[in-house]
N, C-alpha and C positions, 0 to 999 in steps of 0.2 A: 745238628749243624745250624738249622734255622733259628733255634733258640739262642745259640751263641752269637749268630749274626745280629739278631734283634736286640740282644743285650748292648751291643755297641752302636748299632745304627739308629735305633728308635730314640735314645736320648739325644743323639746329635741332631736328628731331624726335628725333634721337639724344640730344641734350643734355637735352631735356625728358623723354624716356623713361628716361634713366639718372640723372636728378636725385634725390638721396637724399631730399629733403624731399617732393617730389611723389610719389615711390614710397611713402613712409611714409604720406602723407595718403590715398592710394588704398587701402592695406592697412587703415588705420584705419576707413575707411567700409565696407570689406568685412567687417570684424569685426562691425559693427553690422547687416549685411545680414540674417542669419537671424533676428535679434531683431525687426527692423522688419517682416519678412514675417509673423512670428507676430502682431504687433500689428495689421497690416493685415488679416489674415484676419478678426479679430474686429470690426474697424471695418466691413467689408463685411457680416458676418452681422448686426450690430446696426442696420444702416441699410438693409436690403433694402427696396425701395420698396413691397412688398405687406404688410409686417408690420402696418401700421396697420389693415389690413382683416381680419387674422387675430386680432389681440389688441385688448383694450380699451386705452384711453389709460393707465390705471394699470398694467396688466400689461406694456405696452410699456415704460413708464418703469422698472419694476422689472427687466425683462429687460436694459435698457441699463445700469442701475446695477450689476447683477451682473457683467456681462461687459465694461463700459467700462474697468475697471482694466487689461485686457490691453493696450490702446493707451496708457494713461497711463504704465504701467510699462515700456514699450518705446520707442515713437516719441516719447512725451511727454518722455522724458529722454535723448534720443539724444546730446546733447552729452556726457553722462557716458561713454558707450561710446567716442565718438570721441576724447575727451581721454585716456582710459586707453589706447586703441589707439595713439595717437601716441606717448605715453610709452614704451609697450612696444616697438613696432617700431623707433622711433628708437634706443632703447637697444640693441636687438638688432643694429642695423646698425653700431653702434660696438663691439660685442663686450663690452658691460658688462651687468651683471645686469638683465635686461629687466623682470622682475616688479616690482622696486623702482622702476624708471623709470616704469612705468605708475602705480604707487601714489602716488609723489611728485608726478607731474603732476596727478593727480586731486585730491589734497589742496591743491596750489597753486591750482588753479582754485576750489576751495571756499573757500580763504582770501580770494579776491576777490569772493565771492558774498555779497550781503546776506542775513542770516538774519532778515528782517523782511518782513511783508506789510502793505501799507496797505489798510485797508478803505474802503468807499465813504463812510462817515461821517467819514473822516479819522483814525480810530483806528488805531494801529499795533500789530500782533501780533508779538512777538519770539519767537525760538526756532524759527522755521519758515522753509523756503526756498520762495520763489515758484516754482511748477513751470515757468513760462515761462523762467526763468533757466537751467534745465537742458535746455531744448528749443531752439527756434529762436532765441530772443532771446540766448541765451548762446553760440551756436555759434562765432562768430568770436573772442570773448574766450577761449573754451576752447581753440581751435586755437593761438592766439598763446601763451597761457600754457603749454600742453603742450610746444610747441617750445622755449620759453625755459627752462622748468624742467628739461627733459631735457638741454639743452645745459649748464646749470650743473652738474647732477648728474654727467654723464659726464665733464666736464672735471676735476672734483674727484677722481673715481675714477681717472681716467687719470694724474693727478699723484700718485697713491698717498697722498693725504691721507685715510687710512682706518685703522681699528683692526684690527690683524692678530691673530688668535687662534692659540694653539698647535695643532700638528698633530692632537692627539687630540680636539679639539672637534668635535662633529657638524657636517656641512656647513651645515645650515639655520641653526644658531646662528652659525657663522662668517660666513655671508653677511649675516645681520641686523646683526651688529656692524660688518661692513665698510661697510654702507650707512648707518650711524648718523650719522657726521660729514657726508657729502654731503647726507643728508636734512635735518639740522639747519640747515646753511648755506642750502640751497635754500629751505626753508620759511620761514626767517627773512627772506630777501629779499622774498618775496611778502607776508609779514605786514607788513613795514615799508612796502611799496608801498600796501597797503590802508589802513594807518594814515595815511599821508601824504595819500592821495586823499580819504578820508572826513573827516579832521579839518581839513585846510587848505582843501579845495575843496568840502566839504559835499555830496559826491556819491559814486559808487562806480564802479569800473572797468567794470562792465557798461554803465552809461549812457554812459561816455566812449567805449568802443569801439563800442557800438551806433550812437551818433549820428555819430561821426567816420569810421568805416570801414564797418561792416556795412550800415547803412541805405543809404548811397550806392551801394555795390557791388551790393547786392540789387536796388535800384531800376534800376541799369544792366543787370544780368543778366536782369531780367524783361522787357526790351524785345525787340521782334522783330528789330531790326537786329543787336544783338550775337549773338542766337541764330542768325540766318542766317550770320553770319561764322563762328561755331563749327561749324555744319553744313558750310559750305564747306570748312573746313580738315580736318574729319574725312574728308570724301570725297577731298580732295587727298592727304592722307597715305596713305590706303588705296590710292589709285591707284599710289603708288610702293612698295606692299608693306609699308607701316608701319601698325601697329595704331592707326588714328585715334581710336577710342574711348578707349583707354588714355591716349594723349597729351593729347587735348583735355579729357577728363573729369577728368584729374588737376588741371587748372587750374579748370574750371568746376563740378565737383561740390560744393564748399563752398557756392557760390551756389545751385545748383539744388536741393540737399538742404535748404537753409534755406527756400527758397520752398515746397518740398514740405511741410515741417513746419508752416509758417505756414498753408498751405491746410488741412492736417489739423486743426489747432487750431480754425480757423474753422468747418470742416465739422462736427466733433463738438460744437461749441458751438451749432450750429443757425444760424450766420451765413453770409452769402454768401462763397463762395470768392474770395479777393482776387486771386490770380494765375493767369494762363493758362499762362505758361512756368514749368515746374518739372521736377524729375527725371522724374516719370511722363510728362509731355508729350513730353520728348525720347525716352524709351525706347519708349513705346507708339506714338507717331505717326511714328517714324523706324525705329529698330532693331526694334520689335515688329511689323513687317510683313514678316518673312522674313529679318531680319538687316540689317546695314548697307546702306544704299542701297535698302531695301525690295525685294529681288530675288525675292520669291516670285512677284510678277507677271511677272517675267522668266522664271522657270521655267515658269509656265503658258503664256506666249507661245511658248517654245521647244517644249514638248511638243505644243502644239495646232497651231501654224502653220509651224514650221520643218521643213526637209527634210534638212538635213545630219545624217549619222549621228553625227558627232562631237558636235554640239550636242545631239542627242537623248540621247546617252549621258550627257552632262554634266547635262542636265535631269533624267534619271532618278535620277542620283546625288544631285542637289541637292534633290529634292522632299521626301524624308523629313526631312532636317535642316532644310530651309527652313521646314517647318510649325512647327518649334520654334525658329525664328529663329536658326539656325546656317547661315551661307551661305559658308563657306570653299570648299566644292566649286565654287561658281559663281565666286567671286572669283579663284581660282587655276586653275580648270578651263576656264572659257569662253575665254580668261581676261579678267578686267577689269584686272588689274594691268598697267600699261604698254601698254595696248591703245589706240592713238589713235582707233580707230573708236568706242570705248565711252565716252571721257572726257566727251563732251557730255551724254548722258543720265545718266551716273553722277553728275555734279555737279548738273545742272539739275533732275532729278526730285525729289530730297529737298528742295531749296530751295523749289520750287513747292508741294510737299505741305505743307511747314512753313507757308508763307504761307496756303494754303487752310485748314489746320487752325486757325491763329490767327484768321483772319477768321471762320470758322464759330463759334468760341467767343466772340470779342469781340462778335459781333452777337447772341448768345444762341440761335443755331440749335442749338448743341450745348453742354452744360455743360462747364466746364473740369474737368480731373482733380481729384479730391477730396483728394489727398494720400496716398491708399492706395498702398503700394509693391507693385506687381504683379510677381511673378517674371518675368524677361525671357524665359524659355522657354515661357511660356503662349502658345498660338497666337493669331494675330490674330483679330479680331472678338470673341472671348471676352475678351481682355485690354482691348480698347477699352470693353466694357461694364463690366468690373470697375473700370477706372481712373476712369470718370466716373459710375458707378452709374446708368447710363442706356443704353437701347438705342441712342440716338442716337450714343453714342461708338463702337459697333461699326459702325453704318451709315456714319459718316464714314470709317472705315477702308476700307469697300468703295468709296466714292467715290475715296479716295486711291489705292486699288489700280488703279482704272480709269485715273486720271491717269498713274500710272507706266507702265501698259501702253501707253497712247497715245504717250507720249514715247519709250519704248524701241523700239516696234515698227519704225519705218523703219530704225533703226540695226541692229537684230537681223536684219532682212531683208537688209540690205547684207552683213553678216557671213555670213549663211546662204548667199547666192549665191556668195560667195568660197569658202566651205568646200565647197559642192557641186561647184563647178568644179574645185577642187583634188582632191577625192575621185575625180571622174571621170577626171582626168588620171592619178592614181595607179593606178586600176583598168586603164586602157588600157596603161599602162607595164608593169603586171604581166602 
Protein backbone atom coordinates (compact mmCIF):
# COMPACT_ATOMS: atom_id res chain seq x y z
CA UNK A 1 0.00 0.00 0.00
CA UNK A 2 2.79 2.40 0.96
CA UNK A 3 4.70 1.63 -2.21
CA UNK A 4 1.64 2.40 -4.34
CA UNK A 5 1.00 5.64 -2.44
CA UNK A 6 4.62 6.71 -2.81
CA UNK A 7 4.49 6.06 -6.55
CA UNK A 8 1.82 8.75 -6.86
CA UNK A 9 2.68 11.16 -4.06
CA UNK A 10 6.46 11.39 -4.25
CA UNK A 11 6.56 12.60 -7.88
CA UNK A 12 3.84 15.17 -7.14
CA UNK A 13 5.69 16.38 -4.06
CA UNK A 14 8.94 16.55 -6.00
CA UNK A 15 7.37 18.70 -8.71
CA UNK A 16 5.77 21.04 -6.17
CA UNK A 17 8.96 21.31 -4.16
CA UNK A 18 11.10 22.09 -7.22
CA UNK A 19 8.62 24.40 -8.93
CA UNK A 20 10.34 27.71 -9.63
CA UNK A 21 7.33 29.92 -8.93
CA UNK A 22 6.32 28.21 -5.69
CA UNK A 23 9.92 28.38 -4.45
CA UNK A 24 10.07 32.09 -5.28
CA UNK A 25 6.76 32.69 -3.52
CA UNK A 26 8.02 30.91 -0.41
CA UNK A 27 11.25 32.92 -0.39
CA UNK A 28 9.35 36.18 -0.88
CA UNK A 29 7.19 35.55 2.19
CA UNK A 30 10.31 34.63 4.16
CA UNK A 31 11.80 37.99 3.15
CA UNK A 32 8.88 39.66 4.93
CA UNK A 33 9.14 37.37 7.98
CA UNK A 34 11.56 39.38 10.19
CA UNK A 35 9.71 42.59 9.35
CA UNK A 36 6.33 41.15 10.28
CA UNK A 37 7.74 39.73 13.51
CA UNK A 38 8.91 43.24 14.47
CA UNK A 39 5.44 44.63 13.80
CA UNK A 40 3.80 41.78 15.68
CA UNK A 41 5.86 42.44 18.81
CA UNK A 42 4.49 45.97 19.04
CA UNK A 43 0.94 44.82 18.31
CA UNK A 44 1.24 42.55 21.35
CA UNK A 45 2.78 45.28 23.52
CA UNK A 46 0.16 47.89 22.63
CA UNK A 47 -2.75 45.50 23.16
CA UNK A 48 -1.83 43.77 26.41
CA UNK A 49 -5.09 43.05 28.27
CA UNK A 50 -4.04 44.79 31.51
CA UNK A 51 -2.90 48.10 30.01
CA UNK A 52 -6.29 49.75 30.53
CA UNK A 53 -5.87 49.16 34.28
CA UNK A 54 -2.37 50.66 34.38
CA UNK A 55 -3.04 53.71 32.18
CA UNK A 56 -5.81 56.23 31.79
CA UNK A 57 -7.83 56.13 28.57
CA UNK A 58 -5.98 59.14 27.18
CA UNK A 59 -2.54 57.82 28.10
CA UNK A 60 -3.35 54.43 26.56
CA UNK A 61 -4.51 56.12 23.36
CA UNK A 62 -1.30 58.14 23.16
CA UNK A 63 0.79 55.02 23.84
CA UNK A 64 -0.92 53.16 21.01
CA UNK A 65 -0.61 56.13 18.65
CA UNK A 66 3.12 56.38 19.31
CA UNK A 67 3.93 52.72 18.75
CA UNK A 68 1.12 51.74 16.34
CA UNK A 69 3.25 52.88 13.41
CA UNK A 70 5.40 49.77 13.97
CA UNK A 71 2.63 47.48 12.72
CA UNK A 72 1.37 49.88 10.02
CA UNK A 73 4.85 50.21 8.51
CA UNK A 74 5.47 46.44 8.53
CA UNK A 75 2.47 44.11 8.48
CA UNK A 76 0.21 46.89 7.19
CA UNK A 77 2.17 47.09 3.92
CA UNK A 78 3.23 43.46 3.66
CA UNK A 79 2.27 43.29 -0.03
CA UNK A 80 5.11 45.72 -0.78
CA UNK A 81 7.73 43.36 0.66
CA UNK A 82 6.21 40.30 -1.02
CA UNK A 83 6.07 42.04 -4.43
CA UNK A 84 9.68 43.15 -4.19
CA UNK A 85 10.72 39.70 -2.96
CA UNK A 86 9.02 37.93 -5.88
CA UNK A 87 10.68 40.23 -8.38
CA UNK A 88 14.06 39.81 -6.72
CA UNK A 89 14.07 36.04 -6.26
CA UNK A 90 12.47 35.25 -9.62
CA UNK A 91 15.02 37.41 -11.41
CA UNK A 92 17.78 35.74 -9.44
CA UNK A 93 16.50 32.30 -10.45
CA UNK A 94 16.89 33.36 -14.11
CA UNK A 95 20.39 34.78 -13.49
CA UNK A 96 19.40 38.33 -14.43
CA UNK A 97 20.02 41.42 -12.30
CA UNK A 98 17.80 40.72 -9.29
CA UNK A 99 17.65 44.14 -7.65
CA UNK A 100 16.18 45.70 -10.81
CA UNK A 101 13.68 42.85 -11.06
CA UNK A 102 12.47 43.64 -7.56
CA UNK A 103 12.27 47.38 -8.20
CA UNK A 104 10.45 46.99 -11.54
CA UNK A 105 7.94 44.58 -9.97
CA UNK A 106 7.21 47.02 -7.15
CA UNK A 107 6.73 49.99 -9.49
CA UNK A 108 4.51 47.88 -11.77
CA UNK A 109 2.32 47.08 -8.77
CA UNK A 110 2.13 50.76 -7.83
CA UNK A 111 1.18 51.56 -11.44
CA UNK A 112 -2.00 49.55 -10.90
CA UNK A 113 -2.70 51.02 -7.45
CA UNK A 114 -5.19 53.92 -7.17
CA UNK A 115 -3.63 57.04 -5.62
CA UNK A 116 -6.94 58.20 -4.19
CA UNK A 117 -8.87 57.71 -0.96
CA UNK A 118 -12.66 57.99 -0.75
CA UNK A 119 -13.80 59.70 2.45
CA UNK A 120 -17.05 58.78 4.20
CA UNK A 121 -18.75 61.91 2.91
CA UNK A 122 -17.99 60.92 -0.69
CA UNK A 123 -15.11 63.36 -1.12
CA UNK A 124 -12.04 61.99 -2.91
CA UNK A 125 -8.53 62.80 -1.70
CA UNK A 126 -5.93 62.35 -4.44
CA UNK A 127 -2.18 61.88 -4.17
CA UNK A 128 -2.41 59.29 -1.38
CA UNK A 129 -2.43 55.48 -1.38
CA UNK A 130 -5.06 53.59 0.66
CA UNK A 131 -3.07 51.53 3.17
CA UNK A 132 -5.24 48.45 2.68
CA UNK A 133 -4.15 48.29 -0.99
CA UNK A 134 -0.60 47.69 0.22
CA UNK A 135 -1.71 45.13 2.79
CA UNK A 136 -4.19 42.28 2.65
CA UNK A 137 -6.45 43.67 -0.05
CA UNK A 138 -3.63 44.07 -2.55
CA UNK A 139 -1.85 40.79 -1.86
CA UNK A 140 -3.04 38.73 -4.82
CA UNK A 141 -2.76 41.56 -7.35
CA UNK A 142 0.74 42.20 -6.04
CA UNK A 143 1.79 38.58 -6.52
CA UNK A 144 0.30 38.34 -10.03
CA UNK A 145 1.84 41.66 -11.06
CA UNK A 146 5.26 40.74 -9.66
CA UNK A 147 5.40 37.45 -11.55
CA UNK A 148 4.22 38.99 -14.84
CA UNK A 149 6.47 42.06 -14.58
CA UNK A 150 9.54 39.97 -13.81
CA UNK A 151 8.83 37.57 -16.66
CA UNK A 152 8.59 40.49 -19.12
CA UNK A 153 11.75 42.09 -17.70
CA UNK A 154 13.89 38.94 -17.78
CA UNK A 155 12.76 37.92 -21.29
CA UNK A 156 13.83 41.31 -22.66
CA UNK A 157 17.16 41.08 -20.85
CA UNK A 158 17.78 37.53 -22.06
CA UNK A 159 17.07 38.62 -25.64
CA UNK A 160 19.85 41.21 -25.19
CA UNK A 161 17.53 44.15 -25.89
CA UNK A 162 19.63 46.32 -23.61
CA UNK A 163 22.02 49.28 -23.73
CA UNK A 164 25.61 48.09 -23.49
CA UNK A 165 28.16 50.50 -22.06
CA UNK A 166 31.93 50.58 -22.81
CA UNK A 167 34.22 48.47 -20.56
CA UNK A 168 35.54 51.46 -18.59
CA UNK A 169 32.10 52.47 -17.24
CA UNK A 170 31.56 51.70 -13.51
CA UNK A 171 29.54 48.46 -13.02
CA UNK A 172 26.68 50.22 -11.20
CA UNK A 173 26.21 52.65 -14.09
CA UNK A 174 26.47 49.88 -16.70
CA UNK A 175 23.85 47.79 -14.91
CA UNK A 176 21.48 50.75 -14.65
CA UNK A 177 21.71 51.42 -18.40
CA UNK A 178 21.33 47.70 -19.12
CA UNK A 179 18.04 47.70 -17.18
CA UNK A 180 16.75 50.88 -18.82
CA UNK A 181 15.05 49.43 -21.91
CA UNK A 182 13.58 46.38 -20.07
CA UNK A 183 12.24 48.73 -17.38
CA UNK A 184 10.72 51.14 -19.91
CA UNK A 185 8.94 48.36 -21.80
CA UNK A 186 7.71 46.55 -18.65
CA UNK A 187 6.42 49.67 -16.92
CA UNK A 188 4.75 50.88 -20.11
CA UNK A 189 2.81 47.60 -20.32
CA UNK A 190 1.40 48.04 -16.82
CA UNK A 191 0.73 51.74 -17.33
CA UNK A 192 -1.36 50.90 -20.41
CA UNK A 193 -3.20 48.17 -18.49
CA UNK A 194 -4.07 50.70 -15.79
CA UNK A 195 -5.25 53.25 -18.37
CA UNK A 196 -7.39 50.64 -20.11
CA UNK A 197 -9.06 49.40 -16.92
CA UNK A 198 -9.62 52.82 -15.34
CA UNK A 199 -10.84 54.61 -18.45
CA UNK A 200 -12.87 51.94 -20.23
CA UNK A 201 -14.30 50.07 -17.23
CA UNK A 202 -14.23 52.85 -14.62
CA UNK A 203 -12.59 50.67 -12.00
CA UNK A 204 -9.05 49.56 -11.09
CA UNK A 205 -7.12 46.30 -11.16
CA UNK A 206 -7.22 46.04 -7.38
CA UNK A 207 -11.00 45.75 -7.44
CA UNK A 208 -10.96 43.38 -10.43
CA UNK A 209 -8.48 40.92 -8.91
CA UNK A 210 -9.90 41.17 -5.41
CA UNK A 211 -13.48 40.41 -6.49
CA UNK A 212 -12.64 37.84 -9.17
CA UNK A 213 -9.79 35.90 -7.54
CA UNK A 214 -8.76 36.93 -4.04
CA UNK A 215 -12.12 37.05 -2.28
CA UNK A 216 -13.26 33.58 -3.55
CA UNK A 217 -9.88 31.95 -2.77
CA UNK A 218 -9.63 33.52 0.67
CA UNK A 219 -13.21 32.50 1.42
CA UNK A 220 -12.43 28.94 0.40
CA UNK A 221 -9.13 28.83 2.31
CA UNK A 222 -10.74 30.08 5.51
CA UNK A 223 -13.00 27.04 5.68
CA UNK A 224 -12.32 24.05 7.91
CA UNK A 225 -12.60 21.42 5.13
CA UNK A 226 -9.81 22.83 2.91
CA UNK A 227 -7.72 23.30 6.06
CA UNK A 228 -8.14 19.65 7.05
CA UNK A 229 -7.18 18.59 3.53
CA UNK A 230 -4.03 20.71 3.76
CA UNK A 231 -3.15 19.24 7.17
CA UNK A 232 -3.75 15.73 5.85
CA UNK A 233 -1.32 16.20 2.95
CA UNK A 234 1.28 17.83 5.20
CA UNK A 235 1.27 14.70 7.34
CA UNK A 236 1.24 12.35 4.35
CA UNK A 237 4.21 14.02 2.70
CA UNK A 238 6.19 13.96 5.96
CA UNK A 239 5.39 10.27 6.36
CA UNK A 240 7.25 9.63 3.11
CA UNK A 241 10.20 11.77 4.28
CA UNK A 242 9.22 14.88 2.32
CA UNK A 243 8.96 18.30 3.98
CA UNK A 244 5.18 18.68 4.11
CA UNK A 245 5.23 22.27 5.38
CA UNK A 246 7.36 23.55 2.52
CA UNK A 247 5.31 21.71 -0.10
CA UNK A 248 1.81 22.60 1.12
CA UNK A 249 2.61 26.04 2.54
CA UNK A 250 4.02 27.10 -0.81
CA UNK A 251 0.50 26.72 -2.17
CA UNK A 252 -1.51 27.85 0.85
CA UNK A 253 0.65 30.65 2.31
CA UNK A 254 -0.77 33.40 0.06
CA UNK A 255 -4.25 32.60 1.37
CA UNK A 256 -3.28 32.05 5.01
CA UNK A 257 -1.11 35.18 5.12
CA UNK A 258 -3.89 37.27 3.58
CA UNK A 259 -6.30 35.99 6.25
CA UNK A 260 -3.71 36.84 8.91
CA UNK A 261 -3.35 40.43 7.70
CA UNK A 262 -7.13 40.89 7.53
CA UNK A 263 -7.35 39.65 11.13
CA UNK A 264 -4.63 42.06 12.21
CA UNK A 265 -6.27 45.01 10.47
CA UNK A 266 -9.57 44.28 12.21
CA UNK A 267 -7.91 43.67 15.58
CA UNK A 268 -5.87 46.88 15.57
CA UNK A 269 -9.00 48.80 14.53
CA UNK A 270 -10.86 47.43 17.56
CA UNK A 271 -13.20 45.30 15.45
CA UNK A 272 -13.99 41.57 15.82
CA UNK A 273 -11.40 39.26 14.26
CA UNK A 274 -13.10 37.95 11.08
CA UNK A 275 -11.27 34.65 10.45
CA UNK A 276 -10.42 31.62 12.56
CA UNK A 277 -8.21 29.96 9.97
CA UNK A 278 -5.07 31.96 9.24
CA UNK A 279 -1.32 31.55 9.20
CA UNK A 280 -1.03 31.81 13.03
CA UNK A 281 -3.82 29.25 13.48
CA UNK A 282 -1.95 26.74 11.33
CA UNK A 283 1.41 27.41 12.94
CA UNK A 284 0.39 27.74 16.58
CA UNK A 285 -2.19 24.96 16.80
CA UNK A 286 -0.35 22.37 14.70
CA UNK A 287 3.38 23.05 14.24
CA UNK A 288 3.63 25.19 17.39
CA UNK A 289 3.12 22.24 19.76
CA UNK A 290 6.40 20.44 19.32
CA UNK A 291 6.78 20.59 15.54
CA UNK A 292 4.87 18.91 12.73
CA UNK A 293 2.33 16.45 14.09
CA UNK A 294 2.50 18.02 17.61
CA UNK A 295 5.05 15.45 18.75
CA UNK A 296 5.99 17.11 22.06
CA UNK A 297 3.19 15.05 23.62
CA UNK A 298 4.76 11.98 22.02
CA UNK A 299 8.11 12.84 23.62
CA UNK A 300 6.49 13.14 27.06
CA UNK A 301 4.68 9.81 26.58
CA UNK A 302 7.94 8.09 25.63
CA UNK A 303 9.95 9.51 28.53
CA UNK A 304 7.28 8.82 31.16
CA UNK A 305 5.62 5.55 30.12
CA UNK A 306 7.75 3.66 27.61
CA UNK A 307 10.41 1.08 28.60
CA UNK A 308 12.41 0.59 25.41
CA UNK A 309 15.98 1.89 25.69
CA UNK A 310 15.96 2.96 22.07
CA UNK A 311 12.74 4.94 22.46
CA UNK A 312 13.96 6.50 25.73
CA UNK A 313 17.11 7.66 23.96
CA UNK A 314 15.11 9.13 21.08
CA UNK A 315 12.83 10.85 23.61
CA UNK A 316 15.80 12.45 25.38
CA UNK A 317 17.25 13.64 22.09
CA UNK A 318 13.88 15.04 21.00
CA UNK A 319 12.91 16.85 24.21
CA UNK A 320 15.15 19.92 23.89
CA UNK A 321 14.45 20.63 20.21
CA UNK A 322 10.77 19.70 20.69
CA UNK A 323 10.26 22.46 23.26
CA UNK A 324 11.22 24.90 20.48
CA UNK A 325 9.07 23.09 17.89
CA UNK A 326 11.86 21.23 16.10
CA UNK A 327 11.04 17.54 15.84
CA UNK A 328 13.31 15.99 13.22
CA UNK A 329 14.89 13.77 15.93
CA UNK A 330 11.47 12.19 16.51
CA UNK A 331 10.44 12.05 12.85
CA UNK A 332 13.61 10.28 11.75
CA UNK A 333 14.69 8.70 15.04
CA UNK A 334 11.54 6.98 16.30
CA UNK A 335 11.06 6.69 13.28
CA UNK A 336 7.82 8.15 11.99
CA UNK A 337 8.89 8.13 8.34
CA UNK A 338 7.61 4.99 6.59
CA UNK A 339 6.57 3.39 9.89
CA UNK A 340 3.20 1.62 9.37
CA UNK A 341 2.55 1.41 13.13
CA UNK A 342 2.70 5.19 13.41
CA UNK A 343 0.77 6.34 10.35
CA UNK A 344 -2.67 6.31 12.00
CA UNK A 345 -1.92 8.63 14.96
CA UNK A 346 0.46 10.68 12.82
CA UNK A 347 -2.39 11.64 10.47
CA UNK A 348 -5.36 11.41 12.86
CA UNK A 349 -4.07 13.50 15.79
CA UNK A 350 -3.40 16.76 13.87
CA UNK A 351 -6.74 16.57 12.08
CA UNK A 352 -8.70 16.02 15.31
CA UNK A 353 -6.76 18.81 17.07
CA UNK A 354 -7.48 21.15 14.14
CA UNK A 355 -11.19 20.33 14.42
CA UNK A 356 -11.21 20.83 18.20
CA UNK A 357 -9.36 24.15 17.91
CA UNK A 358 -11.71 25.37 15.19
CA UNK A 359 -14.78 24.36 17.23
CA UNK A 360 -13.43 26.05 20.37
CA UNK A 361 -12.88 29.30 18.49
CA UNK A 362 -16.07 29.21 16.41
CA UNK A 363 -18.16 28.77 19.57
CA UNK A 364 -16.41 31.62 21.37
CA UNK A 365 -14.72 29.48 24.02
CA UNK A 366 -11.33 30.68 22.78
CA UNK A 367 -10.66 33.87 20.79
CA UNK A 368 -9.22 33.31 17.32
CA UNK A 369 -5.64 34.38 16.54
CA UNK A 370 -5.42 38.15 16.30
CA UNK A 371 -3.15 38.19 13.27
CA UNK A 372 0.05 38.63 15.28
CA UNK A 373 2.91 36.68 13.68
CA UNK A 374 4.46 34.64 16.49
CA UNK A 375 7.92 33.16 15.75
CA UNK A 376 7.46 29.42 15.22
CA UNK A 377 10.24 28.59 17.72
CA UNK A 378 8.33 30.09 20.67
CA UNK A 379 7.39 27.20 23.04
CA UNK A 380 3.80 26.00 23.19
CA UNK A 381 1.39 27.56 25.72
CA UNK A 382 3.35 30.82 25.49
CA UNK A 383 2.78 31.03 21.74
CA UNK A 384 -0.91 30.19 22.22
CA UNK A 385 -1.31 33.13 24.60
CA UNK A 386 0.63 35.47 22.29
CA UNK A 387 -1.34 34.45 19.18
CA UNK A 388 -4.77 35.01 20.75
CA UNK A 389 -3.82 37.65 23.34
CA UNK A 390 -5.64 35.46 25.82
CA UNK A 391 -4.81 32.83 28.43
CA UNK A 392 -7.50 30.68 26.80
CA UNK A 393 -5.25 30.27 23.75
CA UNK A 394 -2.60 28.56 25.89
CA UNK A 395 -5.14 26.46 27.77
CA UNK A 396 -6.54 25.19 24.46
CA UNK A 397 -3.05 23.96 23.59
CA UNK A 398 -2.94 21.99 26.85
CA UNK A 399 -6.23 20.34 25.90
CA UNK A 400 -4.86 19.61 22.44
CA UNK A 401 -1.72 18.15 23.95
CA UNK A 402 -3.84 15.76 26.00
CA UNK A 403 -5.76 14.73 22.87
CA UNK A 404 -2.53 13.96 21.01
CA UNK A 405 -1.28 11.99 24.01
CA UNK A 406 -4.42 9.83 24.17
CA UNK A 407 -4.44 9.13 20.42
CA UNK A 408 -0.75 8.21 20.28
CA UNK A 409 -0.46 6.19 23.50
CA UNK A 410 -1.74 2.75 22.33
CA UNK A 411 0.37 2.90 19.17
CA UNK A 412 3.46 3.93 21.11
CA UNK A 413 2.82 1.11 23.57
CA UNK A 414 2.68 -1.37 20.69
CA UNK A 415 5.94 -0.05 19.29
CA UNK A 416 7.45 -0.10 22.79
CA UNK A 417 6.61 -3.80 23.30
CA UNK A 418 8.15 -4.68 19.95
CA UNK A 419 11.34 -2.74 20.74
CA UNK A 420 11.63 -4.21 24.28
CA UNK A 421 11.28 -7.73 22.87
CA UNK A 422 13.90 -7.03 20.22
CA UNK A 423 16.29 -5.52 22.76
CA UNK A 424 15.96 -8.59 25.04
CA UNK A 425 16.65 -10.91 22.13
CA UNK A 426 19.75 -8.93 21.21
CA UNK A 427 20.98 -9.02 24.81
CA UNK A 428 20.49 -12.79 25.00
CA UNK A 429 22.26 -13.26 21.67
CA UNK A 430 25.20 -11.20 22.91
